[in-house]
PDB file of N, CA, C and O in Angstrom:
ATOM      1  N   GLU A   1      20.542  55.138 -24.180  1.00  0.00           N
ATOM      2  CA  GLU A   1      21.613  55.045 -25.127  1.00  0.00           C
ATOM      3  C   GLU A   1      22.948  54.887 -24.419  1.00  0.00           C
ATOM      4  O   GLU A   1      23.081  55.220 -23.241  1.00  0.00           O
ATOM      5  N   LYS A   2      23.915  54.385 -25.131  1.00  0.00           N
ATOM      6  CA  LYS A   2      25.252  54.220 -24.555  1.00  0.00           C
ATOM      7  C   LYS A   2      25.888  55.560 -24.207  1.00  0.00           C
ATOM      8  O   LYS A   2      26.716  55.629 -23.299  1.00  0.00           O
ATOM      9  N   ASP A   3      25.518  56.618 -24.909  1.00  0.00           N
ATOM     10  CA  ASP A   3      26.083  57.942 -24.623  1.00  0.00           C
ATOM     11  C   ASP A   3      25.722  58.406 -23.218  1.00  0.00           C
ATOM     12  O   ASP A   3      26.475  59.160 -22.602  1.00  0.00           O
ATOM     13  N   ASP A   4      24.579  57.963 -22.708  1.00  0.00           N
ATOM     14  CA  ASP A   4      24.148  58.363 -21.367  1.00  0.00           C
ATOM     15  C   ASP A   4      25.002  57.724 -20.271  1.00  0.00           C
ATOM     16  O   ASP A   4      24.963  58.165 -19.123  1.00  0.00           O
ATOM     17  N   LEU A   5      25.770  56.690 -20.616  1.00  0.00           N
ATOM     18  CA  LEU A   5      26.615  56.017 -19.638  1.00  0.00           C
ATOM     19  C   LEU A   5      28.060  56.510 -19.655  1.00  0.00           C
ATOM     20  O   LEU A   5      28.871  56.094 -18.827  1.00  0.00           O
ATOM     21  N   LYS A   6      28.379  57.389 -20.588  1.00  0.00           N
ATOM     22  CA  LYS A   6      29.755  57.872 -20.714  1.00  0.00           C
ATOM     23  C   LYS A   6      30.101  58.848 -19.598  1.00  0.00           C
ATOM     24  O   LYS A   6      29.220  59.471 -19.006  1.00  0.00           O
ATOM     25  N   ILE A   7      31.396  58.972 -19.319  1.00  0.00           N
ATOM     26  CA  ILE A   7      31.893  59.915 -18.319  1.00  0.00           C
ATOM     27  C   ILE A   7      31.679  61.333 -18.839  1.00  0.00           C
ATOM     28  O   ILE A   7      31.970  61.637 -19.996  1.00  0.00           O
ATOM     29  N   VAL A   8      31.161  62.199 -17.954  1.00  0.00           N
ATOM     30  CA  VAL A   8      30.938  63.598 -18.300  1.00  0.00           C
ATOM     31  C   VAL A   8      32.042  64.418 -17.641  1.00  0.00           C
ATOM     32  O   VAL A   8      32.199  64.395 -16.420  1.00  0.00           O
ATOM     33  N   GLU A   9      32.789  65.128 -18.441  1.00  0.00           N
ATOM     34  CA  GLU A   9      33.908  65.933 -17.948  1.00  0.00           C
ATOM     35  C   GLU A   9      33.422  66.950 -16.923  1.00  0.00           C
ATOM     36  O   GLU A   9      32.481  67.702 -17.177  1.00  0.00           O
ATOM     37  N   GLY A  10      34.077  66.963 -15.755  1.00  0.00           N
ATOM     38  CA  GLY A  10      33.753  67.937 -14.724  1.00  0.00           C
ATOM     39  C   GLY A  10      32.539  67.592 -13.874  1.00  0.00           C
ATOM     40  O   GLY A  10      32.144  68.384 -13.018  1.00  0.00           O
ATOM     41  N   GLN A  11      31.945  66.434 -14.091  1.00  0.00           N
ATOM     42  CA  GLN A  11      30.771  66.024 -13.320  1.00  0.00           C
ATOM     43  C   GLN A  11      31.091  64.740 -12.551  1.00  0.00           C
ATOM     44  O   GLN A  11      31.901  63.925 -12.994  1.00  0.00           O
ATOM     45  N   ASP A  12      30.452  64.575 -11.407  1.00  0.00           N
ATOM     46  CA  ASP A  12      30.658  63.381 -10.572  1.00  0.00           C
ATOM     47  C   ASP A  12      29.333  62.614 -10.508  1.00  0.00           C
ATOM     48  O   ASP A  12      28.579  62.725  -9.541  1.00  0.00           O
ATOM     49  N   TYR A  13      29.070  61.839 -11.559  1.00  0.00           N
ATOM     50  CA  TYR A  13      27.825  61.111 -11.684  1.00  0.00           C
ATOM     51  C   TYR A  13      28.012  59.632 -11.356  1.00  0.00           C
ATOM     52  O   TYR A  13      29.103  59.080 -11.495  1.00  0.00           O
ATOM     53  N   CYS A  14      26.939  59.018 -10.926  1.00  0.00           N
ATOM     54  CA  CYS A  14      26.859  57.565 -10.806  1.00  0.00           C
ATOM     55  C   CYS A  14      25.563  57.166 -11.493  1.00  0.00           C
ATOM     56  O   CYS A  14      24.503  57.699 -11.166  1.00  0.00           O
ATOM     57  N   THR A  15      25.630  56.243 -12.432  1.00  0.00           N
ATOM     58  CA  THR A  15      24.451  55.848 -13.191  1.00  0.00           C
ATOM     59  C   THR A  15      24.186  54.367 -12.973  1.00  0.00           C
ATOM     60  O   THR A  15      25.073  53.530 -13.140  1.00  0.00           O
ATOM     61  N   LEU A  16      22.948  54.059 -12.597  1.00  0.00           N
ATOM     62  CA  LEU A  16      22.496  52.682 -12.421  1.00  0.00           C
ATOM     63  C   LEU A  16      21.668  52.315 -13.636  1.00  0.00           C
ATOM     64  O   LEU A  16      20.732  53.028 -13.996  1.00  0.00           O
ATOM     65  N   MET A  17      22.011  51.207 -14.266  1.00  0.00           N
ATOM     66  CA  MET A  17      21.218  50.717 -15.377  1.00  0.00           C
ATOM     67  C   MET A  17      20.503  49.448 -14.919  1.00  0.00           C
ATOM     68  O   MET A  17      21.127  48.527 -14.394  1.00  0.00           O
ATOM     69  N   THR A  18      19.215  49.414 -15.121  1.00  0.00           N
ATOM     70  CA  THR A  18      18.436  48.242 -14.732  1.00  0.00           C
ATOM     71  C   THR A  18      17.469  47.899 -15.854  1.00  0.00           C
ATOM     72  O   THR A  18      17.265  48.688 -16.777  1.00  0.00           O
ATOM     73  N   CYS A  19      16.884  46.732 -15.767  1.00  0.00           N
ATOM     74  CA  CYS A  19      15.994  46.247 -16.819  1.00  0.00           C
ATOM     75  C   CYS A  19      14.586  46.054 -16.265  1.00  0.00           C
ATOM     76  O   CYS A  19      14.405  45.756 -15.084  1.00  0.00           O
ATOM     77  N   THR A  20      13.607  46.226 -17.124  1.00  0.00           N
ATOM     78  CA  THR A  20      12.210  46.047 -16.753  1.00  0.00           C
ATOM     79  C   THR A  20      11.452  45.571 -17.966  1.00  0.00           C
ATOM     80  O   THR A  20      11.956  45.794 -19.067  1.00  0.00           O
ATOM     81  N   PRO A  21      10.316  44.949 -17.891  1.00  0.00           N
ATOM     82  CA  PRO A  21       9.669  44.386 -16.707  1.00  0.00           C
ATOM     83  C   PRO A  21      10.375  43.128 -16.234  1.00  0.00           C
ATOM     84  O   PRO A  21      11.112  42.489 -16.983  1.00  0.00           O
ATOM     85  N   TYR A  22      10.136  42.790 -14.987  1.00  0.00           N
ATOM     86  CA  TYR A  22      10.808  41.670 -14.357  1.00  0.00           C
ATOM     87  C   TYR A  22      10.573  40.387 -15.146  1.00  0.00           C
ATOM     88  O   TYR A  22       9.435  40.049 -15.473  1.00  0.00           O
ATOM     89  N   GLY A  23      11.635  39.691 -15.443  1.00  0.00           N
ATOM     90  CA  GLY A  23      11.539  38.422 -16.157  1.00  0.00           C
ATOM     91  C   GLY A  23      11.549  38.571 -17.666  1.00  0.00           C
ATOM     92  O   GLY A  23      11.933  37.638 -18.372  1.00  0.00           O
ATOM     93  N   VAL A  24      11.135  39.729 -18.179  1.00  0.00           N
ATOM     94  CA  VAL A  24      11.100  39.961 -19.623  1.00  0.00           C
ATOM     95  C   VAL A  24      12.321  40.762 -20.061  1.00  0.00           C
ATOM     96  O   VAL A  24      12.980  40.426 -21.045  1.00  0.00           O
ATOM     97  N   ASN A  25      12.615  41.834 -19.308  1.00  0.00           N
ATOM     98  CA  ASN A  25      13.808  42.655 -19.511  1.00  0.00           C
ATOM     99  C   ASN A  25      13.923  43.232 -20.916  1.00  0.00           C
ATOM    100  O   ASN A  25      14.995  43.207 -21.520  1.00  0.00           O
ATOM    101  N   THR A  26      12.818  43.750 -21.428  1.00  0.00           N
ATOM    102  CA  THR A  26      12.825  44.334 -22.770  1.00  0.00           C
ATOM    103  C   THR A  26      13.135  45.827 -22.760  1.00  0.00           C
ATOM    104  O   THR A  26      13.431  46.398 -23.809  1.00  0.00           O
ATOM    105  N   HIS A  27      13.074  46.461 -21.607  1.00  0.00           N
ATOM    106  CA  HIS A  27      13.312  47.898 -21.511  1.00  0.00           C
ATOM    107  C   HIS A  27      14.457  48.166 -20.536  1.00  0.00           C
ATOM    108  O   HIS A  27      14.685  47.398 -19.602  1.00  0.00           O
ATOM    109  N   ARG A  28      15.165  49.257 -20.765  1.00  0.00           N
ATOM    110  CA  ARG A  28      16.259  49.647 -19.893  1.00  0.00           C
ATOM    111  C   ARG A  28      15.896  50.944 -19.181  1.00  0.00           C
ATOM    112  O   ARG A  28      15.333  51.860 -19.780  1.00  0.00           O
ATOM    113  N   LEU A  29      16.225  51.005 -17.906  1.00  0.00           N
ATOM    114  CA  LEU A  29      16.025  52.217 -17.128  1.00  0.00           C
ATOM    115  C   LEU A  29      17.379  52.701 -16.637  1.00  0.00           C
ATOM    116  O   LEU A  29      18.189  51.912 -16.150  1.00  0.00           O
ATOM    117  N   LEU A  30      17.620  53.986 -16.764  1.00  0.00           N
ATOM    118  CA  LEU A  30      18.843  54.589 -16.254  1.00  0.00           C
ATOM    119  C   LEU A  30      18.461  55.530 -15.120  1.00  0.00           C
ATOM    120  O   LEU A  30      17.586  56.383 -15.268  1.00  0.00           O
ATOM    121  N   VAL A  31      19.129  55.360 -13.992  1.00  0.00           N
ATOM    122  CA  VAL A  31      18.944  56.245 -12.855  1.00  0.00           C
ATOM    123  C   VAL A  31      20.289  56.911 -12.597  1.00  0.00           C
ATOM    124  O   VAL A  31      21.288  56.236 -12.349  1.00  0.00           O
ATOM    125  N   ARG A  32      20.309  58.227 -12.658  1.00  0.00           N
ATOM    126  CA  ARG A  32      21.571  58.945 -12.506  1.00  0.00           C
ATOM    127  C   ARG A  32      21.519  59.806 -11.256  1.00  0.00           C
ATOM    128  O   ARG A  32      20.549  60.521 -11.004  1.00  0.00           O
ATOM    129  N   GLY A  33      22.588  59.717 -10.487  1.00  0.00           N
ATOM    130  CA  GLY A  33      22.716  60.547  -9.296  1.00  0.00           C
ATOM    131  C   GLY A  33      24.031  61.292  -9.335  1.00  0.00           C
ATOM    132  O   GLY A  33      24.944  60.930 -10.077  1.00  0.00           O
ATOM    133  N   HIS A  34      24.120  62.323  -8.539  1.00  0.00           N
ATOM    134  CA  HIS A  34      25.369  63.062  -8.442  1.00  0.00           C
ATOM    135  C   HIS A  34      25.760  63.177  -6.979  1.00  0.00           C
ATOM    136  O   HIS A  34      24.905  63.168  -6.093  1.00  0.00           O
ATOM    137  N   ARG A  35      27.044  63.283  -6.738  1.00  0.00           N
ATOM    138  CA  ARG A  35      27.569  63.350  -5.383  1.00  0.00           C
ATOM    139  C   ARG A  35      27.227  64.698  -4.759  1.00  0.00           C
ATOM    140  O   ARG A  35      27.320  65.746  -5.398  1.00  0.00           O
ATOM    141  N   ILE A  36      26.827  64.636  -3.486  1.00  0.00           N
ATOM    142  CA  ILE A  36      26.610  65.865  -2.739  1.00  0.00           C
ATOM    143  C   ILE A  36      27.633  65.911  -1.623  1.00  0.00           C
ATOM    144  O   ILE A  36      28.073  64.869  -1.136  1.00  0.00           O
ATOM    145  N   ASN A  37      28.015  67.111  -1.213  1.00  0.00           N
ATOM    146  CA  ASN A  37      29.005  67.191  -0.150  1.00  0.00           C
ATOM    147  C   ASN A  37      28.327  67.012   1.209  1.00  0.00           C
ATOM    148  O   ASN A  37      27.115  67.186   1.331  1.00  0.00           O
ATOM    149  N   LYS A  38      29.098  66.671   2.204  1.00  0.00           N
ATOM    150  CA  LYS A  38      28.553  66.334   3.516  1.00  0.00           C
ATOM    151  C   LYS A  38      27.875  67.510   4.200  1.00  0.00           C
ATOM    152  O   LYS A  38      26.960  67.309   4.999  1.00  0.00           O
ATOM    153  N   THR A  39      28.296  68.717   3.910  1.00  0.00           N
ATOM    154  CA  THR A  39      27.644  69.862   4.551  1.00  0.00           C
ATOM    155  C   THR A  39      26.198  69.975   4.094  1.00  0.00           C
ATOM    156  O   THR A  39      25.318  70.272   4.901  1.00  0.00           O
ATOM    157  N   ASN A  40      25.940  69.742   2.808  1.00  0.00           N
ATOM    158  CA  ASN A  40      24.554  69.745   2.321  1.00  0.00           C
ATOM    159  C   ASN A  40      23.758  68.627   2.960  1.00  0.00           C
ATOM    160  O   ASN A  40      22.581  68.805   3.274  1.00  0.00           O
ATOM    161  N   LEU A  41      24.379  67.484   3.155  1.00  0.00           N
ATOM    162  CA  LEU A  41      23.700  66.342   3.754  1.00  0.00           C
ATOM    163  C   LEU A  41      23.289  66.650   5.191  1.00  0.00           C
ATOM    164  O   LEU A  41      22.184  66.305   5.608  1.00  0.00           O
ATOM    165  N   ARG A  42      24.167  67.294   5.945  1.00  0.00           N
ATOM    166  CA  ARG A  42      23.840  67.659   7.326  1.00  0.00           C
ATOM    167  C   ARG A  42      22.694  68.664   7.366  1.00  0.00           C
ATOM    168  O   ARG A  42      21.812  68.568   8.219  1.00  0.00           O
ATOM    169  N   ILE A  43      22.704  69.609   6.463  1.00  0.00           N
ATOM    170  CA  ILE A  43      21.626  70.594   6.434  1.00  0.00           C
ATOM    171  C   ILE A  43      20.302  69.897   6.136  1.00  0.00           C
ATOM    172  O   ILE A  43      19.290  70.206   6.766  1.00  0.00           O
ATOM    173  N   ARG A  44      20.292  68.987   5.213  1.00  0.00           N
ATOM    174  CA  ARG A  44      19.056  68.295   4.858  1.00  0.00           C
ATOM    175  C   ARG A  44      18.573  67.414   6.002  1.00  0.00           C
ATOM    176  O   ARG A  44      17.366  67.305   6.219  1.00  0.00           O
ATOM    177  N   ARG A  45      19.473  66.791   6.729  1.00  0.00           N
ATOM    178  CA  ARG A  45      19.057  65.990   7.882  1.00  0.00           C
ATOM    179  C   ARG A  45      18.473  66.874   8.972  1.00  0.00           C
ATOM    180  O   ARG A  45      17.531  66.483   9.662  1.00  0.00           O
ATOM    181  N   ASP A  46      19.036  68.072   9.124  1.00  0.00           N
ATOM    182  CA  ASP A  46      18.499  68.995  10.118  1.00  0.00           C
ATOM    183  C   ASP A  46      17.094  69.463   9.758  1.00  0.00           C
ATOM    184  O   ASP A  46      16.295  69.769  10.643  1.00  0.00           O
ATOM    185  N   LEU A  47      16.791  69.521   8.469  1.00  0.00           N
ATOM    186  CA  LEU A  47      15.456  69.946   8.057  1.00  0.00           C
ATOM    187  C   LEU A  47      14.399  68.896   8.402  1.00  0.00           C
ATOM    188  O   LEU A  47      13.240  69.231   8.646  1.00  0.00           O
ATOM    189  N   VAL A  48      14.798  67.650   8.421  1.00  0.00           N
ATOM    190  CA  VAL A  48      13.877  66.567   8.747  1.00  0.00           C
ATOM    191  C   VAL A  48      13.993  66.311  10.237  1.00  0.00           C
ATOM    192  O   VAL A  48      14.992  65.760  10.698  1.00  0.00           O
ATOM    193  N   LYS A  49      12.990  66.702  10.987  1.00  0.00           N
ATOM    194  CA  LYS A  49      13.015  66.578  12.441  1.00  0.00           C
ATOM    195  C   LYS A  49      12.367  65.249  12.848  1.00  0.00           C
ATOM    196  O   LYS A  49      11.236  65.233  13.333  1.00  0.00           O
ATOM    197  N   THR A  50      13.068  64.161  12.657  1.00  0.00           N
ATOM    198  CA  THR A  50      12.568  62.849  13.025  1.00  0.00           C
ATOM    199  C   THR A  50      13.248  62.409  14.308  1.00  0.00           C
ATOM    200  O   THR A  50      14.473  62.306  14.380  1.00  0.00           O
ATOM    201  N   ASP A  51      12.441  62.155  15.302  1.00  0.00           N
ATOM    202  CA  ASP A  51      12.952  61.710  16.593  1.00  0.00           C
ATOM    203  C   ASP A  51      13.377  60.246  16.481  1.00  0.00           C
ATOM    204  O   ASP A  51      12.591  59.427  16.005  1.00  0.00           O
ATOM    205  N   PRO A  52      14.586  59.892  16.901  1.00  0.00           N
ATOM    206  CA  PRO A  52      15.025  58.496  16.816  1.00  0.00           C
ATOM    207  C   PRO A  52      14.113  57.544  17.582  1.00  0.00           C
ATOM    208  O   PRO A  52      13.981  56.382  17.198  1.00  0.00           O
ATOM    209  N   VAL A  53      13.485  58.011  18.650  1.00  0.00           N
ATOM    210  CA  VAL A  53      12.575  57.151  19.418  1.00  0.00           C
ATOM    211  C   VAL A  53      11.368  56.781  18.574  1.00  0.00           C
ATOM    212  O   VAL A  53      10.891  55.648  18.638  1.00  0.00           O
ATOM    213  N   ILE A  54      10.872  57.721  17.786  1.00  0.00           N
ATOM    214  CA  ILE A  54       9.733  57.439  16.907  1.00  0.00           C
ATOM    215  C   ILE A  54      10.121  56.386  15.876  1.00  0.00           C
ATOM    216  O   ILE A  54       9.337  55.484  15.582  1.00  0.00           O
ATOM    217  N   LEU A  55      11.328  56.497  15.329  1.00  0.00           N
ATOM    218  CA  LEU A  55      11.778  55.491  14.363  1.00  0.00           C
ATOM    219  C   LEU A  55      11.903  54.116  15.017  1.00  0.00           C
ATOM    220  O   LEU A  55      11.546  53.111  14.403  1.00  0.00           O
ATOM    221  N   ASP A  56      12.400  54.057  16.240  1.00  0.00           N
ATOM    222  CA  ASP A  56      12.498  52.779  16.960  1.00  0.00           C
ATOM    223  C   ASP A  56      11.118  52.176  17.173  1.00  0.00           C
ATOM    224  O   ASP A  56      10.931  50.975  16.980  1.00  0.00           O
ATOM    225  N   ILE A  57      10.153  52.994  17.567  1.00  0.00           N
ATOM    226  CA  ILE A  57       8.784  52.502  17.768  1.00  0.00           C
ATOM    227  C   ILE A  57       8.213  51.993  16.454  1.00  0.00           C
ATOM    228  O   ILE A  57       7.555  50.953  16.422  1.00  0.00           O
ATOM    229  N   PHE A  58       8.461  52.720  15.371  1.00  0.00           N
ATOM    230  CA  PHE A  58       7.977  52.285  14.065  1.00  0.00           C
ATOM    231  C   PHE A  58       8.516  50.898  13.716  1.00  0.00           C
ATOM    232  O   PHE A  58       7.752  50.023  13.309  1.00  0.00           O
ATOM    233  N   TRP A  59       9.832  50.688  13.873  1.00  0.00           N
ATOM    234  CA  TRP A  59      10.424  49.396  13.506  1.00  0.00           C
ATOM    235  C   TRP A  59       9.951  48.270  14.429  1.00  0.00           C
ATOM    236  O   TRP A  59       9.793  47.133  13.985  1.00  0.00           O
ATOM    237  N   ILE A  60       9.728  48.575  15.692  1.00  0.00           N
ATOM    238  CA  ILE A  60       9.204  47.564  16.614  1.00  0.00           C
ATOM    239  C   ILE A  60       7.788  47.164  16.200  1.00  0.00           C
ATOM    240  O   ILE A  60       7.466  45.977  16.150  1.00  0.00           O
ATOM    241  N   LEU A  61       6.945  48.153  15.904  1.00  0.00           N
ATOM    242  CA  LEU A  61       5.579  47.847  15.452  1.00  0.00           C
ATOM    243  C   LEU A  61       5.589  47.080  14.138  1.00  0.00           C
ATOM    244  O   LEU A  61       4.798  46.156  13.947  1.00  0.00           O
ATOM    245  N   PHE A  62       6.480  47.459  13.237  1.00  0.00           N
ATOM    246  CA  PHE A  62       6.595  46.753  11.963  1.00  0.00           C
ATOM    247  C   PHE A  62       6.955  45.284  12.198  1.00  0.00           C
ATOM    248  O   PHE A  62       6.366  44.398  11.579  1.00  0.00           O
ATOM    249  N   ALA A  63       7.912  45.022  13.082  1.00  0.00           N
ATOM    250  CA  ALA A  63       8.317  43.644  13.383  1.00  0.00           C
ATOM    251  C   ALA A  63       7.171  42.865  14.014  1.00  0.00           C
ATOM    252  O   ALA A  63       6.982  41.688  13.707  1.00  0.00           O
ATOM    253  N   ILE A  64       6.409  43.503  14.889  1.00  0.00           N
ATOM    254  CA  ILE A  64       5.262  42.836  15.521  1.00  0.00           C
ATOM    255  C   ILE A  64       4.215  42.476  14.476  1.00  0.00           C
ATOM    256  O   ILE A  64       3.663  41.375  14.507  1.00  0.00           O
ATOM    257  N   ILE A  65       3.938  43.377  13.563  1.00  0.00           N
ATOM    258  CA  ILE A  65       2.949  43.103  12.514  1.00  0.00           C
ATOM    259  C   ILE A  65       3.414  41.956  11.629  1.00  0.00           C
ATOM    260  O   ILE A  65       2.620  41.076  11.294  1.00  0.00           O
ATOM    261  N   ILE A  66       4.678  41.950  11.249  1.00  0.00           N
ATOM    262  CA  ILE A  66       5.211  40.857  10.415  1.00  0.00           C
ATOM    263  C   ILE A  66       5.132  39.532  11.166  1.00  0.00           C
ATOM    264  O   ILE A  66       4.766  38.512  10.583  1.00  0.00           O
ATOM    265  N   ALA A  67       5.470  39.536  12.452  1.00  0.00           N
ATOM    266  CA  ALA A  67       5.399  38.308  13.247  1.00  0.00           C
ATOM    267  C   ALA A  67       3.960  37.825  13.355  1.00  0.00           C
ATOM    268  O   ALA A  67       3.708  36.621  13.301  1.00  0.00           O
ATOM    269  N   PHE A  68       3.016  38.744  13.505  1.00  0.00           N
ATOM    270  CA  PHE A  68       1.602  38.373  13.600  1.00  0.00           C
ATOM    271  C   PHE A  68       1.105  37.775  12.293  1.00  0.00           C
ATOM    272  O   PHE A  68       0.388  36.774  12.304  1.00  0.00           O
ATOM    273  N   ILE A  69       1.476  38.376  11.166  1.00  0.00           N
ATOM    274  CA  ILE A  69       1.085  37.828   9.864  1.00  0.00           C
ATOM    275  C   ILE A  69       1.697  36.447   9.672  1.00  0.00           C
ATOM    276  O   ILE A  69       1.034  35.537   9.174  1.00  0.00           O
ATOM    277  N   TRP A  70       2.954  36.286  10.061  1.00  0.00           N
ATOM    278  CA  TRP A  70       3.603  34.979   9.944  1.00  0.00           C
ATOM    279  C   TRP A  70       2.886  33.947  10.800  1.00  0.00           C
ATOM    280  O   TRP A  70       2.684  32.812  10.367  1.00  0.00           O
ATOM    281  N   TYR A  71       2.497  34.334  12.019  1.00  0.00           N
ATOM    282  CA  TYR A  71       1.779  33.431  12.917  1.00  0.00           C
ATOM    283  C   TYR A  71       0.452  33.006  12.306  1.00  0.00           C
ATOM    284  O   TYR A  71       0.107  31.825  12.331  1.00  0.00           O
ATOM    285  N   LEU A  72      -0.288  33.950  11.762  1.00  0.00           N
ATOM    286  CA  LEU A  72      -1.583  33.609  11.165  1.00  0.00           C
ATOM    287  C   LEU A  72      -1.426  32.694   9.957  1.00  0.00           C
ATOM    288  O   LEU A  72      -2.184  31.737   9.800  1.00  0.00           O
ATOM    289  N   THR A  73      -0.460  32.978   9.115  1.00  0.00           N
ATOM    290  CA  THR A  73      -0.291  32.142   7.928  1.00  0.00           C
ATOM    291  C   THR A  73       0.228  30.759   8.299  1.00  0.00           C
ATOM    292  O   THR A  73      -0.170  29.780   7.668  1.00  0.00           O
ATOM    293  N   SER A  74       1.083  30.639   9.277  1.00  0.00           N
ATOM    294  CA  SER A  74       1.578  29.318   9.666  1.00  0.00           C
ATOM    295  C   SER A  74       0.475  28.523  10.359  1.00  0.00           C
ATOM    296  O   SER A  74       0.429  27.300  10.222  1.00  0.00           O
ATOM    297  N   LYS A  75      -0.407  29.179  11.093  1.00  0.00           N
ATOM    298  CA  LYS A  75      -1.524  28.505  11.746  1.00  0.00           C
ATOM    299  C   LYS A  75      -2.491  27.957  10.696  1.00  0.00           C
ATOM    300  O   LYS A  75      -2.962  26.826  10.821  1.00  0.00           O
ATOM    301  N   LYS A  76      -2.788  28.745   9.669  1.00  0.00           N
ATOM    302  CA  LYS A  76      -3.663  28.283   8.593  1.00  0.00           C
ATOM    303  C   LYS A  76      -3.022  27.122   7.857  1.00  0.00           C
ATOM    304  O   LYS A  76      -3.710  26.175   7.476  1.00  0.00           O
ATOM    305  N   HIS A  77      -1.719  27.181   7.654  1.00  0.00           N
ATOM    306  CA  HIS A  77      -1.018  26.102   6.970  1.00  0.00           C
ATOM    307  C   HIS A  77      -1.112  24.810   7.772  1.00  0.00           C
ATOM    308  O   HIS A  77      -1.309  23.739   7.198  1.00  0.00           O
ATOM    309  N   LYS A  78      -0.974  24.897   9.083  1.00  0.00           N
ATOM    310  CA  LYS A  78      -1.080  23.714   9.928  1.00  0.00           C
ATOM    311  C   LYS A  78      -2.479  23.118   9.868  1.00  0.00           C
ATOM    312  O   LYS A  78      -2.634  21.896   9.864  1.00  0.00           O
ATOM    313  N   GLU A  79      -3.510  23.980   9.821  1.00  0.00           N
ATOM    314  CA  GLU A  79      -4.893  23.496   9.749  1.00  0.00           C
ATOM    315  C   GLU A  79      -5.161  22.798   8.422  1.00  0.00           C
ATOM    316  O   GLU A  79      -5.905  21.818   8.381  1.00  0.00           O
ATOM    317  N   ARG A  80      -4.572  23.284   7.343  1.00  0.00           N
ATOM    318  CA  ARG A  80      -4.778  22.672   6.021  1.00  0.00           C
ATOM    319  C   ARG A  80      -4.114  21.297   5.913  1.00  0.00           C
ATOM    320  O   ARG A  80      -4.623  20.412   5.226  1.00  0.00           O
ATOM    321  N   THR A  81      -2.992  21.123   6.582  1.00  0.00           N
ATOM    322  CA  THR A  81      -2.263  19.858   6.441  1.00  0.00           C
ATOM    323  C   THR A  81      -2.826  18.746   7.338  1.00  0.00           C
ATOM    324  O   THR A  81      -2.424  17.591   7.203  1.00  0.00           O
ATOM    325  N   LYS A  82      -3.748  19.077   8.250  1.00  0.00           N
ATOM    326  CA  LYS A  82      -4.332  18.043   9.124  1.00  0.00           C
ATOM    327  C   LYS A  82      -5.278  17.145   8.395  1.00  0.00           C
ATOM    328  O   LYS A  82      -5.846  16.231   8.992  1.00  0.00           O
TER     329      LYS A  82
END
């Protein structure tokens, strides 16, 4: 409803309105978030003990897998066009 998009006194909300299903857009979805202060954000990051090296390895492996899939699909495409 339009009331869900109105400003709420004393609250710091951000609301995203999107449509679904793709291409049909007969339904509306509202996603509402509220601002958190930076001290809470730091505490939450400290709770998640993710080593930056592990994240780097993950992204490198992800890129290798995508490149391999691209190589296989382009090779099949070349074989079909011969």
